[in-house]
Every structure is written in structure tokens, then in C-alpha cells.
N, C-alpha and C positions, 0 to 999 in steps of 0.2 A: 693658417693651419689651426691656430688655437680656437678660432671661431668655429671651425668644423668640429673640433673636439668637444667644445661646449654644446654645440647643437646635437652631436651624437650622444653625449651624456644626458641631455634633456630628453631626447627621443627615447633613449633606453629607460630613463626614469618613468616617462609616460607609459611606455609599453609594459613595464614592470607593474605599474599601478593598474593598468587595464587587465593584465593577467591575474592579479590578485582579486579584482572584482569578479572576473569570470570564474575563478576558482571558488570564490565564496558562493556564487550562484549555483555552481555545480554541486558543492557540498550540501547546500540547502535542498536541492533536488534529490540528491542521493538519500538524505535523511528522510525526506517525504516518502520516497519509494520504500525505504526500509520500514517506515511506520505502516504504510499500506500493506506491505508483505506480512508484517506481524499480525495485523488485523485479519488478513486472509487466513493465516495459520490458525488463529483462535477460532475463526468461523469454521474452518475445516475440522478442527478437533471437536467443536460442538456438533457438527453434522455427523461425525463418526460416532459420537456418544449417542446421539438420537437414533442413528441406524442400529446400534447395539440394542437400544431399548425396544425398537420396532421388532428386531429379531426375537426378542424374548416374549413378545405378545402371544397369547393363546388365540386360537381361531375364534373363540367367543368374544375376546376383547376386540379383535379385528372387525367382527360383525357389528359390535356396538359402535365402534369408531366410524365405520362406513355409514351406519344409520344416522349418526350425529352429523357427519359431513353432508349427507344428502338433505337433512333437515335444514342445515345452515345454508346450503345452496338455494333452497327454496324460499328463504326469507328475503 
């Protein structure tokens, strides 16, 4: 009976250790996802700011930008 108890305790200790390793890996993955999410948030904010700038452009500015873009495409 005591042998079974010792084996059970060892098994539980091993499983506990494995769960801790899995938990650590999952926490690392979650942290990486959170970092990527924050980068995407910054990117979206930057795009929104650029969109606001575009909305403020005059037709004359748009014409010049289009000309510059066409010149750059031709290079």
C-alpha cells in the first residue's frame, strides 16, 4: 500500500511539474500576443492620424501628391 502511495505522490509531483511548464509556456504565448496586439493598436492609431491628415488636404495638394506618386511609379 505504501509503495502505491509513494508512486502516486511521485506521479502527482511529476504531473504538477509538467503543468507548471505548460503554464509557463502559455503565459509566454499570452505575453507575446499582448505585445503584438499593442503593436497593432499603435499601427491603427498611426493610420487613423494619417487618415485625418489626408482628409485635411486640399484638392491642389492631392493633385501634387498624385503627380509625385505617378513620377515615383515611373522610376
